[in-house]
Biopython code that builds the backbone (N, CA, C, O; Angstrom):
import numpy as np
from Bio.PDB.StructureBuilder import StructureBuilder

atoms = [
    (1, "MET", "N", (139.182, 180.574, 47.406)),
    (1, "MET", "CA", (139.827, 181.765, 46.947)),
    (1, "MET", "C", (140.590, 181.412, 45.670)),
    (1, "MET", "O", (141.269, 180.386, 45.626)),
    (2, "SER", "N", (140.493, 182.223, 44.660)),
    (2, "SER", "CA", (141.212, 181.959, 43.413)),
    (2, "SER", "C", (142.051, 183.159, 43.024)),
    (2, "SER", "O", (141.668, 184.308, 43.245)),
    (3, "SER", "N", (143.208, 182.868, 42.438)),
    (3, "SER", "CA", (144.052, 183.957, 41.947)),
    (3, "SER", "C", (143.984, 184.042, 40.433)),
    (3, "SER", "O", (143.956, 185.142, 39.882)),
    (4, "LYS", "N", (143.958, 182.917, 39.753)),
    (4, "LYS", "CA", (143.814, 182.844, 38.317)),
    (4, "LYS", "C", (142.784, 181.768, 38.019)),
    (4, "LYS", "O", (142.517, 180.906, 38.856)),
    (5, "LYS", "N", (142.224, 181.816, 36.863)),
    (5, "LYS", "CA", (141.222, 180.827, 36.511)),
    (5, "LYS", "C", (141.769, 179.408, 36.717)),
    (5, "LYS", "O", (142.793, 179.031, 36.147)),
    (6, "GLY", "N", (141.069, 178.641, 37.537)),
    (6, "GLY", "CA", (141.442, 177.263, 37.780)),
    (6, "GLY", "C", (142.527, 177.055, 38.820)),
    (6, "GLY", "O", (142.821, 175.914, 39.175)),
    (7, "GLU", "N", (143.133, 178.132, 39.321)),
    (7, "GLU", "CA", (144.202, 178.014, 40.311)),
    (7, "GLU", "C", (143.650, 178.363, 41.681)),
    (7, "GLU", "O", (143.049, 179.423, 41.857)),
    (8, "THR", "N", (143.846, 177.492, 42.640)),
    (8, "THR", "CA", (143.333, 177.719, 43.983)),
    (8, "THR", "C", (144.456, 178.142, 44.911)),
    (8, "THR", "O", (145.565, 177.611, 44.848)),
    (9, "VAL", "N", (144.161, 179.093, 45.764)),
    (9, "VAL", "CA", (145.112, 179.557, 46.759)),
    (9, "VAL", "C", (144.609, 179.102, 48.121)),
    (9, "VAL", "O", (143.456, 179.355, 48.470)),
    (10, "ALA", "N", (145.450, 178.442, 48.885)),
    (10, "ALA", "CA", (145.055, 177.954, 50.201)),
    (10, "ALA", "C", (144.978, 179.107, 51.195)),
    (10, "ALA", "O", (145.831, 179.996, 51.203)),
    (11, "ALA", "N", (143.966, 179.079, 52.013)),
    (11, "ALA", "CA", (143.830, 180.032, 53.103)),
    (11, "ALA", "C", (143.983, 179.252, 54.407)),
    (11, "ALA", "O", (143.411, 178.173, 54.557)),
    (12, "LEU", "N", (144.739, 179.784, 55.332)),
    (12, "LEU", "CA", (144.962, 179.105, 56.598)),
    (12, "LEU", "C", (144.127, 179.762, 57.687)),
    (12, "LEU", "O", (143.943, 180.979, 57.705)),
    (13, "TRP", "N", (143.633, 178.938, 58.586)),
    (13, "TRP", "CA", (142.855, 179.442, 59.710)),
    (13, "TRP", "C", (143.808, 179.914, 60.808)),
    (13, "TRP", "O", (144.855, 179.308, 61.039)),
    (14, "ALA", "N", (143.437, 180.990, 61.471)),
    (14, "ALA", "CA", (144.170, 181.442, 62.653)),
    (14, "ALA", "C", (143.871, 180.477, 63.802)),
    (14, "ALA", "O", (142.927, 179.691, 63.729)),
    (15, "THR", "N", (144.666, 180.539, 64.843)),
    (15, "THR", "CA", (144.458, 179.679, 66.005)),
    (15, "THR", "C", (143.168, 180.067, 66.717)),
    (15, "THR", "O", (142.921, 181.239, 67.002)),
    (16, "ILE", "N", (142.361, 179.062, 66.994)),
    (16, "ILE", "CA", (141.079, 179.297, 67.664)),
    (16, "ILE", "C", (141.311, 179.615, 69.139)),
    (16, "ILE", "O", (142.154, 178.989, 69.782)),
    (17, "PRO", "N", (140.573, 180.582, 69.680)),
    (17, "PRO", "CA", (140.690, 180.840, 71.125)),
    (17, "PRO", "C", (140.272, 179.587, 71.903)),
    (17, "PRO", "O", (139.281, 178.943, 71.557)),
    (18, "LYS", "N", (141.015, 179.248, 72.939)),
    (18, "LYS", "CA", (140.735, 178.019, 73.686)),
    (18, "LYS", "C", (139.332, 177.996, 74.271)),
    (18, "LYS", "O", (138.772, 176.923, 74.493)),
    (19, "GLU", "N", (138.760, 179.163, 74.521)),
    (19, "GLU", "CA", (137.398, 179.222, 75.055)),
    (19, "GLU", "C", (136.389, 178.606, 74.084)),
    (19, "GLU", "O", (135.376, 178.046, 74.505)),
    (20, "LYS", "N", (136.671, 178.713, 72.788)),
    (20, "LYS", "CA", (135.761, 178.179, 71.789)),
    (20, "LYS", "C", (135.816, 176.655, 71.718)),
    (20, "LYS", "O", (134.880, 176.023, 71.229)),
    (21, "ILE", "N", (136.912, 176.060, 72.204)),
    (21, "ILE", "CA", (137.010, 174.599, 72.273)),
    (21, "ILE", "C", (135.945, 174.078, 73.232)),
    (21, "ILE", "O", (135.324, 173.046, 72.977)),
    (22, "CYS", "N", (135.736, 174.791, 74.332)),
    (22, "CYS", "CA", (134.702, 174.401, 75.304)),
    (22, "CYS", "C", (133.330, 174.413, 74.649)),
    (22, "CYS", "O", (132.512, 173.525, 74.892)),
    (23, "GLU", "N", (133.080, 175.406, 73.828)),
    (23, "GLU", "CA", (131.801, 175.513, 73.125)),
    (23, "GLU", "C", (131.631, 174.362, 72.133)),
    (23, "GLU", "O", (130.530, 173.833, 71.976)),
    (24, "ALA", "N", (132.711, 173.978, 71.469)),
    (24, "ALA", "CA", (132.661, 172.833, 70.550)),
    (24, "ALA", "C", (132.353, 171.557, 71.316)),
    (24, "ALA", "O", (131.543, 170.745, 70.869)),
    (25, "LEU", "N", (132.987, 171.372, 72.460)),
    (25, "LEU", "CA", (132.717, 170.192, 73.284)),
    (25, "LEU", "C", (131.263, 170.174, 73.752)),
    (25, "LEU", "O", (130.647, 169.111, 73.826)),
    (26, "GLY", "N", (130.721, 171.334, 74.066)),
    (26, "GLY", "CA", (129.313, 171.428, 74.450)),
    (26, "GLY", "C", (128.381, 170.998, 73.330)),
    (26, "GLY", "O", (127.375, 170.330, 73.571)),
    (27, "ALA", "N", (128.719, 171.384, 72.102)),
    (27, "ALA", "CA", (127.899, 170.983, 70.949)),
    (27, "ALA", "C", (127.901, 169.465, 70.789)),
    (27, "ALA", "O", (126.882, 168.869, 70.441)),
    (28, "ILE", "N", (129.049, 168.847, 71.044)),
    (28, "ILE", "CA", (129.141, 167.391, 70.953)),
    (28, "ILE", "C", (128.317, 166.743, 72.060)),
    (28, "ILE", "O", (127.523, 165.839, 71.799)),
    (29, "ALA", "N", (128.506, 167.205, 73.303)),
    (29, "ALA", "CA", (127.787, 166.625, 74.444)),
    (29, "ALA", "C", (126.280, 166.773, 74.305)),
    (29, "ALA", "O", (125.521, 165.894, 74.714)),
    (30, "ASP", "N", (125.851, 167.893, 73.726)),
    (30, "ASP", "CA", (124.415, 168.152, 73.546)),
    (30, "ASP", "C", (123.834, 167.488, 72.304)),
    (30, "ASP", "O", (122.638, 167.596, 72.033)),
    (31, "LYS", "N", (124.696, 166.798, 71.548)),
    (31, "LYS", "CA", (124.268, 166.108, 70.324)),
    (31, "LYS", "C", (123.593, 167.070, 69.341)),
    (31, "LYS", "O", (122.526, 166.794, 68.792)),
    (32, "ARG", "N", (124.265, 168.216, 69.143)),
    (32, "ARG", "CA", (123.746, 169.244, 68.234)),
    (32, "ARG", "C", (124.374, 169.179, 66.853)),
    (32, "ARG", "O", (124.270, 170.132, 66.081)),
    (33, "ILE", "N", (125.025, 168.063, 66.531)),
    (33, "ILE", "CA", (125.692, 167.905, 65.239)),
    (33, "ILE", "C", (124.976, 166.838, 64.431)),
    (33, "ILE", "O", (124.831, 165.701, 64.880)),
    (34, "GLU", "N", (124.533, 167.206, 63.243)),
    (34, "GLU", "CA", (123.904, 166.260, 62.317)),
    (34, "GLU", "C", (124.832, 166.087, 61.121)),
    (34, "GLU", "O", (124.985, 167.003, 60.314)),
    (35, "ILE", "N", (125.448, 164.920, 61.004)),
    (35, "ILE", "CA", (126.320, 164.631, 59.875)),
    (35, "ILE", "C", (125.450, 164.358, 58.653)),
    (35, "ILE", "O", (124.456, 163.637, 58.739)),
    (36, "GLY", "N", (125.825, 164.935, 57.522)),
    (36, "GLY", "CA", (125.069, 164.761, 56.283)),
    (36, "GLY", "C", (125.230, 163.358, 55.706)),
    (36, "GLY", "O", (126.086, 162.592, 56.148)),
    (37, "ALA", "N", (124.416, 163.035, 54.734)),
    (37, "ALA", "CA", (124.436, 161.721, 54.085)),
    (37, "ALA", "C", (125.772, 161.437, 53.414)),
    (37, "ALA", "O", (126.181, 160.279, 53.321)),
    (38, "ASP", "N", (126.462, 162.481, 52.942)),
    (38, "ASP", "CA", (127.741, 162.280, 52.257)),
    (38, "ASP", "C", (128.930, 162.268, 53.219)),
    (38, "ASP", "O", (130.064, 162.098, 52.771)),
    (39, "ALA", "N", (128.715, 162.439, 54.497)),
    (39, "ALA", "CA", (129.736, 162.435, 55.552)),
    (39, "ALA", "C", (130.731, 163.590, 55.440)),
    (39, "ALA", "O", (131.572, 163.753, 56.324)),
    (40, "GLY", "N", (130.658, 164.385, 54.391)),
    (40, "GLY", "CA", (131.531, 165.547, 54.238)),
    (40, "GLY", "C", (130.778, 166.832, 54.491)),
    (40, "GLY", "O", (131.262, 167.920, 54.177)),
    (41, "SER", "N", (129.600, 166.706, 55.057)),
    (41, "SER", "CA", (128.811, 167.890, 55.376)),
    (41, "SER", "C", (128.085, 167.654, 56.696)),
    (41, "SER", "O", (127.913, 166.518, 57.140)),
    (42, "ALA", "N", (127.673, 168.739, 57.297)),
    (42, "ALA", "CA", (126.951, 168.629, 58.559)),
    (42, "ALA", "C", (126.208, 169.922, 58.842)),
    (42, "ALA", "O", (126.462, 170.964, 58.237)),
    (43, "ARG", "N", (125.292, 169.818, 59.773)),
    (43, "ARG", "CA", (124.643, 170.988, 60.352)),
    (43, "ARG", "C", (124.930, 170.929, 61.847)),
    (43, "ARG", "O", (124.772, 169.886, 62.483)),
    (44, "VAL", "N", (125.354, 172.063, 62.398)),
    (44, "VAL", "CA", (125.598, 172.162, 63.829)),
    (44, "VAL", "C", (124.639, 173.216, 64.362)),
    (44, "VAL", "O", (124.659, 174.370, 63.933)),
    (45, "PHE", "N", (123.805, 172.801, 65.298)),
    (45, "PHE", "CA", (122.798, 173.700, 65.850)),
    (45, "PHE", "C", (123.377, 174.516, 66.998)),
    (45, "PHE", "O", (124.217, 174.041, 67.763)),
    (46, "SER", "N", (122.907, 175.756, 67.096)),
    (46, "SER", "CA", (123.341, 176.644, 68.169)),
    (46, "SER", "C", (122.799, 176.119, 69.498)),
    (46, "SER", "O", (121.893, 175.287, 69.518)),
    (47, "SER", "N", (123.355, 176.607, 70.599)),
    (47, "SER", "CA", (122.907, 176.149, 71.917)),
    (47, "SER", "C", (121.460, 176.536, 72.189)),
    (47, "SER", "O", (120.781, 175.875, 72.975)),
    (48, "SER", "N", (120.985, 177.588, 71.556)),
    (48, "SER", "CA", (119.579, 177.982, 71.727)),
    (48, "SER", "C", (118.658, 177.149, 70.839)),
    (48, "SER", "O", (117.448, 177.105, 71.058)),
    (49, "GLY", "N", (119.241, 176.486, 69.834)),
    (49, "GLY", "CA", (118.441, 175.687, 68.902)),
    (49, "GLY", "C", (117.725, 176.519, 67.858)),
    (49, "GLY", "O", (116.971, 175.979, 67.047)),
    (50, "LYS", "N", (117.946, 177.824, 67.863)),
    (50, "LYS", "CA", (117.228, 178.715, 66.953)),
    (50, "LYS", "C", (117.862, 178.823, 65.576)),
    (50, "LYS", "O", (117.218, 179.295, 64.638)),
    (51, "LYS", "N", (119.119, 178.393, 65.436)),
    (51, "LYS", "CA", (119.766, 178.437, 64.130)),
    (51, "LYS", "C", (120.763, 177.296, 64.020)),
    (51, "LYS", "O", (121.110, 176.640, 65.003)),
    (52, "PHE", "N", (121.204, 177.085, 62.807)),
    (52, "PHE", "CA", (122.228, 176.063, 62.588)),
    (52, "PHE", "C", (123.263, 176.603, 61.621)),
    (52, "PHE", "O", (123.017, 177.545, 60.868)),
    (53, "TYR", "N", (124.432, 175.975, 61.666)),
    (53, "TYR", "CA", (125.546, 176.351, 60.814)),
    (53, "TYR", "C", (125.844, 175.174, 59.892)),
    (53, "TYR", "O", (125.715, 174.015, 60.285)),
    (54, "THR", "N", (126.237, 175.483, 58.679)),
    (54, "THR", "CA", (126.515, 174.464, 57.674)),
    (54, "THR", "C", (128.016, 174.248, 57.553)),
    (54, "THR", "O", (128.793, 175.199, 57.472)),
    (55, "ILE", "N", (128.404, 172.993, 57.543)),
    (55, "ILE", "CA", (129.805, 172.603, 57.408)),
    (55, "ILE", "C", (129.968, 171.851, 56.098)),
    (55, "ILE", "O", (129.140, 171.006, 55.758)),
    (56, "LYS", "N", (131.018, 172.150, 55.371)),
    (56, "LYS", "CA", (131.424, 171.388, 54.182)),
    (56, "LYS", "C", (132.885, 171.013, 54.388)),
    (56, "LYS", "O", (133.717, 171.871, 54.684)),
    (57, "TYR", "N", (133.192, 169.732, 54.232)),
    (57, "TYR", "CA", (134.548, 169.253, 54.478)),
    (57, "TYR", "C", (134.986, 168.364, 53.325)),
    (57, "TYR", "O", (134.245, 167.483, 52.890)),
    (58, "ASP", "N", (136.206, 168.604, 52.831)),
    (58, "ASP", "CA", (136.780, 167.783, 51.762)),
    (58, "ASP", "C", (137.930, 166.972, 52.357)),
    (58, "ASP", "O", (138.990, 167.511, 52.674)),
    (59, "GLU", "N", (137.702, 165.694, 52.499)),
    (59, "GLU", "CA", (138.694, 164.775, 53.092)),
    (59, "GLU", "C", (140.007, 164.779, 52.323)),
    (59, "GLU", "O", (141.080, 164.755, 52.926)),
    (60, "LYS", "N", (139.928, 164.807, 51.000)),
    (60, "LYS", "CA", (141.144, 164.724, 50.174)),
    (60, "LYS", "C", (142.078, 165.904, 50.385)),
    (60, "LYS", "O", (143.296, 165.732, 50.424)),
    (61, "THR", "N", (141.524, 167.089, 50.519)),
    (61, "THR", "CA", (142.347, 168.292, 50.654)),
    (61, "THR", "C", (142.406, 168.819, 52.088)),
    (61, "THR", "O", (143.101, 169.795, 52.370)),
    (62, "SER", "N", (141.675, 168.171, 52.985)),
    (62, "SER", "CA", (141.568, 168.614, 54.384)),
    (62, "SER", "C", (141.094, 170.061, 54.472)),
    (62, "SER", "O", (141.516, 170.807, 55.356)),
    (63, "SER", "N", (140.223, 170.450, 53.560)),
    (63, "SER", "CA", (139.687, 171.815, 53.589)),
    (63, "SER", "C", (138.286, 171.795, 54.198)),
    (63, "SER", "O", (137.525, 170.841, 54.037)),
    (64, "ILE", "N", (137.977, 172.875, 54.897)),
    (64, "ILE", "CA", (136.692, 172.962, 55.589)),
    (64, "ILE", "C", (136.124, 174.363, 55.427)),
    (64, "ILE", "O", (136.862, 175.347, 55.378)),
    (65, "MET", "N", (134.808, 174.435, 55.346)),
    (65, "MET", "CA", (134.079, 175.697, 55.254)),
    (65, "MET", "C", (132.950, 175.638, 56.268)),
    (65, "MET", "O", (132.278, 174.616, 56.415)),
    (66, "CYS", "N", (132.755, 176.736, 56.957)),
    (66, "CYS", "CA", (131.649, 176.831, 57.905)),
    (66, "CYS", "C", (131.112, 178.254, 57.856)),
    (66, "CYS", "O", (131.876, 179.208, 57.712)),
    (67, "ASN", "N", (129.799, 178.391, 57.977)),
    (67, "ASN", "CA", (129.201, 179.720, 57.849)),
    (67, "ASN", "C", (128.851, 180.378, 59.181)),
    (67, "ASN", "O", (127.987, 181.254, 59.223)),
    (68, "ASP", "N", (129.505, 179.971, 60.271)),
    (68, "ASP", "CA", (129.273, 180.663, 61.542)),
    (68, "ASP", "C", (130.029, 181.998, 61.539)),
    (68, "ASP", "O", (130.929, 182.205, 60.725)),
    (69, "ASN", "N", (129.661, 182.887, 62.442)),
    (69, "ASN", "CA", (130.255, 184.230, 62.468)),
    (69, "ASN", "C", (131.762, 184.209, 62.686)),
    (69, "ASN", "O", (132.489, 184.962, 62.038)),
    (70, "SER", "N", (132.239, 183.361, 63.584)),
    (70, "SER", "CA", (133.687, 183.314, 63.837)),
    (70, "SER", "C", (134.448, 182.927, 62.580)),
    (70, "SER", "O", (135.435, 183.568, 62.220)),
    (71, "SER", "N", (133.985, 181.876, 61.916)),
    (71, "SER", "CA", (134.665, 181.423, 60.698)),
    (71, "SER", "C", (134.590, 182.474, 59.602)),
    (71, "SER", "O", (135.549, 182.671, 58.855)),
    (72, "TYR", "N", (133.467, 183.137, 59.510)),
    (72, "TYR", "CA", (133.241, 184.091, 58.434)),
    (72, "TYR", "C", (133.976, 185.416, 58.652)),
    (72, "TYR", "O", (134.519, 185.986, 57.706)),
    (73, "TRP", "N", (133.995, 185.903, 59.888)),
    (73, "TRP", "CA", (134.491, 187.254, 60.148)),
    (73, "TRP", "C", (135.843, 187.342, 60.841)),
    (73, "TRP", "O", (136.528, 188.353, 60.682)),
    (74, "THR", "N", (136.260, 186.336, 61.602)),
    (74, "THR", "CA", (137.445, 186.506, 62.451)),
    (74, "THR", "C", (138.713, 185.848, 61.928)),
    (74, "THR", "O", (139.813, 186.191, 62.362)),
    (75, "GLY", "N", (138.573, 184.917, 61.010)),
    (75, "GLY", "CA", (139.761, 184.257, 60.483)),
    (75, "GLY", "C", (140.132, 182.968, 61.183)),
    (75, "GLY", "O", (141.059, 182.279, 60.759)),
    (76, "TYR", "N", (139.419, 182.626, 62.255)),
    (76, "TYR", "CA", (139.648, 181.317, 62.866)),
    (76, "TYR", "C", (138.407, 180.443, 62.672)),
    (76, "TYR", "O", (137.288, 180.946, 62.568)),
    (77, "LEU", "N", (138.623, 179.148, 62.626)),
    (77, "LEU", "CA", (137.518, 178.214, 62.464)),
    (77, "LEU", "C", (136.690, 178.224, 63.739)),
    (77, "LEU", "O", (137.209, 177.977, 64.827)),
    (78, "GLY", "N", (135.405, 178.509, 63.599)),
    (78, "GLY", "CA", (134.519, 178.595, 64.754)),
    (78, "GLY", "C", (134.199, 177.243, 65.363)),
    (78, "GLY", "O", (134.567, 176.196, 64.831)),
    (79, "TYR", "N", (133.502, 177.292, 66.495)),
    (79, "TYR", "CA", (133.212, 176.066, 67.235)),
    (79, "TYR", "C", (132.444, 175.024, 66.426)),
    (79, "TYR", "O", (132.675, 173.834, 66.640)),
    (80, "PRO", "N", (131.534, 175.398, 65.499)),
    (80, "PRO", "CA", (130.843, 174.345, 64.751)),
    (80, "PRO", "C", (131.805, 173.497, 63.915)),
    (80, "PRO", "O", (131.684, 172.273, 63.876)),
    (81, "GLY", "N", (132.756, 174.150, 63.251)),
    (81, "GLY", "CA", (133.739, 173.423, 62.444)),
    (81, "GLY", "C", (134.658, 172.573, 63.297)),
    (81, "GLY", "O", (134.998, 171.451, 62.921)),
    (82, "VAL", "N", (135.061, 173.099, 64.442)),
    (82, "VAL", "CA", (135.920, 172.349, 65.353)),
    (82, "VAL", "C", (135.170, 171.128, 65.889)),
    (82, "VAL", "O", (135.728, 170.032, 65.952)),
    (83, "ALA", "N", (133.909, 171.317, 66.275)),
    (83, "ALA", "CA", (133.100, 170.196, 66.774)),
    (83, "ALA", "C", (132.962, 169.113, 65.701)),
    (83, "ALA", "O", (133.056, 167.923, 65.998)),
    (84, "PHE", "N", (132.742, 169.529, 64.463)),
    (84, "PHE", "CA", (132.634, 168.580, 63.353)),
    (84, "PHE", "C", (133.927, 167.773, 63.216)),
    (84, "PHE", "O", (133.886, 166.548, 63.104)),
    (85, "LEU", "N", (135.064, 168.452, 63.224)),
    (85, "LEU", "CA", (136.350, 167.761, 63.087)),
    (85, "LEU", "C", (136.607, 166.814, 64.259)),
    (85, "LEU", "O", (137.241, 165.773, 64.088)),
    (86, "MET", "N", (136.126, 167.167, 65.433)),
    (86, "MET", "CA", (136.248, 166.281, 66.592)),
    (86, "MET", "C", (135.411, 165.018, 66.388)),
    (86, "MET", "O", (135.892, 163.903, 66.591)),
    (87, "VAL", "N", (134.174, 165.203, 65.990)),
    (87, "VAL", "CA", (133.283, 164.055, 65.778)),
    (87, "VAL", "C", (133.806, 163.148, 64.666)),
    (87, "VAL", "O", (133.650, 161.929, 64.739)),
    (88, "LYS", "N", (134.420, 163.727, 63.645)),
    (88, "LYS", "CA", (134.975, 162.958, 62.532)),
    (88, "LYS", "C", (136.315, 162.299, 62.880)),
    (88, "LYS", "O", (136.862, 161.545, 62.076)),
    (89, "GLY", "N", (136.842, 162.580, 64.074)),
    (89, "GLY", "CA", (138.098, 161.967, 64.498)),
    (89, "GLY", "C", (139.341, 162.665, 63.983)),
    (89, "GLY", "O", (140.435, 162.107, 64.063)),
    (90, "LYS", "N", (139.200, 163.866, 63.459)),
    (90, "LYS", "CA", (140.343, 164.629, 62.945)),
    (90, "LYS", "C", (141.039, 165.413, 64.053)),
    (90, "LYS", "O", (142.222, 165.737, 63.943)),
    (91, "ILE", "N", (140.309, 165.714, 65.108)),
    (91, "ILE", "CA", (140.855, 166.372, 66.299)),
    (91, "ILE", "C", (140.468, 165.502, 67.486)),
    (91, "ILE", "O", (139.292, 165.187, 67.671)),
    (92, "HIS", "N", (141.448, 165.114, 68.287)),
    (92, "HIS", "CA", (141.177, 164.273, 69.452)),
    (92, "HIS", "C", (140.495, 165.093, 70.547)),
    (92, "HIS", "O", (140.819, 166.261, 70.761)),
    (93, "TYR", "N", (139.553, 164.461, 71.229)),
    (93, "TYR", "CA", (138.917, 165.083, 72.389)),
    (93, "TYR", "C", (138.531, 163.997, 73.378)),
    (93, "TYR", "O", (138.460, 162.818, 73.031)),
    (94, "SER", "N", (138.286, 164.404, 74.593)),
    (94, "SER", "CA", (137.868, 163.500, 75.646)),
    (94, "SER", "C", (136.348, 163.574, 75.805)),
    (94, "SER", "O", (135.789, 164.658, 75.971)),
    (95, "GLU", "N", (135.694, 162.431, 75.755)),
    (95, "GLU", "CA", (134.243, 162.410, 75.973)),
    (95, "GLU", "C", (133.905, 162.902, 77.378)),
    (95, "GLU", "O", (132.874, 163.537, 77.595)),
    (96, "ARG", "N", (134.774, 162.604, 78.308)),
    (96, "ARG", "CA", (134.571, 163.059, 79.686)),
    (96, "ARG", "C", (134.597, 164.589, 79.745)),
    (96, "ARG", "O", (133.775, 165.207, 80.422)),
    (97, "ALA", "N", (135.538, 165.182, 79.036)),
    (97, "ALA", "CA", (135.614, 166.650, 78.993)),
    (97, "ALA", "C", (134.369, 167.221, 78.318)),
    (97, "ALA", "O", (133.833, 168.232, 78.771)),
    (98, "ALA", "N", (133.906, 166.591, 77.248)),
    (98, "ALA", "CA", (132.712, 167.075, 76.555)),
    (98, "ALA", "C", (131.510, 167.089, 77.506)),
    (98, "ALA", "O", (130.731, 168.042, 77.509)),
    (99, "LYS", "N", (131.363, 166.042, 78.305)),
    (99, "LYS", "CA", (130.229, 165.963, 79.243)),
    (99, "LYS", "C", (130.229, 167.112, 80.236)),
    (99, "LYS", "O", (129.170, 167.520, 80.713)),
    (100, "ALA", "N", (131.404, 167.636, 80.552)),
    (100, "ALA", "CA", (131.498, 168.763, 81.488)),
    (100, "ALA", "C", (130.860, 170.035, 80.928)),
    (100, "ALA", "O", (130.521, 170.946, 81.684)),
    (101, "PHE", "N", (130.696, 170.096, 79.603)),
    (101, "PHE", "CA", (130.128, 171.290, 78.967)),
    (101, "PHE", "C", (128.709, 171.065, 78.445)),
    (101, "PHE", "O", (128.186, 171.879, 77.684)),
    (102, "LYS", "N", (128.103, 169.981, 78.846)),
    (102, "LYS", "CA", (126.743, 169.650, 78.412)),
    (102, "LYS", "C", (125.726, 170.625, 79.020)),
    (102, "LYS", "O", (125.787, 170.956, 80.205)),
    (103, "GLY", "N", (124.797, 171.072, 78.178)),
    (103, "GLY", "CA", (123.679, 171.888, 78.641)),
    (103, "GLY", "C", (123.982, 173.348, 78.926)),
    (103, "GLY", "O", (123.141, 174.046, 79.491)),
    (104, "ILE", "N", (125.136, 173.818, 78.557)),
    (104, "ILE", "CA", (125.486, 175.223, 78.811)),
    (104, "ILE", "C", (124.837, 176.103, 77.731)),
    (104, "ILE", "O", (124.995, 175.833, 76.540)),
    (105, "PRO", "N", (124.116, 177.145, 78.137)),
    (105, "PRO", "CA", (123.466, 178.048, 77.166)),
    (105, "PRO", "C", (124.469, 179.072, 76.620)),
    (105, "PRO", "O", (124.445, 180.241, 77.004)),
    (106, "TRP", "N", (125.341, 178.623, 75.727)),
    (106, "TRP", "CA", (126.449, 179.453, 75.239)),
    (106, "TRP", "C", (125.988, 180.786, 74.665)),
    (106, "TRP", "O", (126.550, 181.833, 74.985)),
    (107, "LYS", "N", (124.972, 180.746, 73.822)),
    (107, "LYS", "CA", (124.509, 181.991, 73.183)),
    (107, "LYS", "C", (124.078, 183.006, 74.237)),
    (107, "LYS", "O", (124.463, 184.174, 74.187)),
    (108, "GLU", "N", (123.278, 182.546, 75.182)),
    (108, "GLU", "CA", (122.787, 183.422, 76.246)),
    (108, "GLU", "C", (123.952, 184.009, 77.053)),
    (108, "GLU", "O", (123.960, 185.202, 77.357)),
    (109, "LEU", "N", (124.907, 183.193, 77.389)),
    (109, "LEU", "CA", (126.057, 183.665, 78.162)),
    (109, "LEU", "C", (126.951, 184.610, 77.352)),
    (109, "LEU", "O", (127.459, 185.601, 77.878)),
    (110, "ASN", "N", (127.136, 184.292, 76.070)),
    (110, "ASN", "CA", (127.945, 185.176, 75.221)),
    (110, "ASN", "C", (127.288, 186.548, 75.077)),
    (110, "ASN", "O", (127.978, 187.567, 75.110)),
    (111, "VAL", "N", (125.974, 186.586, 74.920)),
    (111, "VAL", "CA", (125.263, 187.868, 74.816)),
    (111, "VAL", "C", (125.388, 188.633, 76.132)),
    (111, "VAL", "O", (125.679, 189.829, 76.138)),
    (112, "LYS", "N", (125.168, 187.940, 77.236)),
    (112, "LYS", "CA", (125.266, 188.564, 78.565)),
    (112, "LYS", "C", (126.649, 189.179, 78.787)),
    (112, "LYS", "O", (126.774, 190.235, 79.408)),
    (113, "ASN", "N", (127.682, 188.513, 78.275)),
    (113, "ASN", "CA", (129.054, 188.993, 78.452)),
    (113, "ASN", "C", (129.575, 189.773, 77.252)),
    (113, "ASN", "O", (130.784, 189.949, 77.100)),
    (114, "ARG", "N", (128.671, 190.237, 76.404)),
    (114, "ARG", "CA", (129.016, 191.051, 75.223)),
    (114, "ARG", "C", (130.089, 190.403, 74.366)),
    (114, "ARG", "O", (131.026, 191.057, 73.909)),
    (115, "ASN", "N", (129.930, 189.100, 74.159)),
    (115, "ASN", "CA", (130.860, 188.281, 73.362)),
    (115, "ASN", "C", (132.310, 188.334, 73.838)),
    (115, "ASN", "O", (133.245, 188.162, 73.057)),
    (116, "ASP", "N", (132.471, 188.574, 75.129)),
    (116, "ASP", "CA", (133.792, 188.428, 75.738)),
    (116, "ASP", "C", (133.883, 186.965, 76.157)),
    (116, "ASP", "O", (133.449, 186.588, 77.246)),
    (117, "PHE", "N", (134.452, 186.148, 75.275)),
    (117, "PHE", "CA", (134.432, 184.695, 75.437)),
    (117, "PHE", "C", (135.189, 184.235, 76.667)),
    (117, "PHE", "O", (134.866, 183.186, 77.225)),
    (118, "LYS", "N", (136.177, 184.978, 77.101)),
    (118, "LYS", "CA", (136.908, 184.617, 78.311)),
    (118, "LYS", "C", (135.995, 184.753, 79.535)),
    (118, "LYS", "O", (136.053, 183.927, 80.445)),
    (119, "LYS", "N", (135.164, 185.781, 79.559)),
    (119, "LYS", "CA", (134.210, 185.933, 80.667)),
    (119, "LYS", "C", (133.176, 184.813, 80.636)),
    (119, "LYS", "O", (132.817, 184.251, 81.671)),
    (120, "THR", "N", (132.706, 184.499, 79.433)),
    (120, "THR", "CA", (131.706, 183.429, 79.310)),
    (120, "THR", "C", (132.285, 182.138, 79.835)),
    (120, "THR", "O", (131.609, 181.109, 79.825)),
]
sb = StructureBuilder()
sb.init_structure("model")
sb.init_model(0)
sb.init_chain("A")
sb.init_seg("    ")
for serial, (resi, resn, name, xyz) in enumerate(atoms, 1):
    if name == "N":
        sb.init_residue(resn, " ", resi, " ")
    sb.init_atom(name, np.array(xyz, "f"), 0.0, 1.0, " ", f" {name:<3s}", serial, name[0])
structure = sb.get_structure()
């Protein structure tokens, strides 16, 4: 976001719903994260495997961009970005907890529950 030529304005992410943390852990357990060659980018595949989300991360400024729907439309960083930050060691997580969410068909469940993430 820019306000004047060459001047950057920081945008802050809203707090992610805790339900989406489970989805991020599932992405890690399912090994759906491909870190790019430059280590500041990644692709995170959906639980259905039918699409992927692109992550761009700048270590120096701690800024992150992700093109998933949550990040784009809701103002909070979606599960792909959170999963990326977990894998990069920027957010602590338990591998044991991640294993508990392995193999869950998140997309299918979210559609079934009309994107009511608490129900999912």
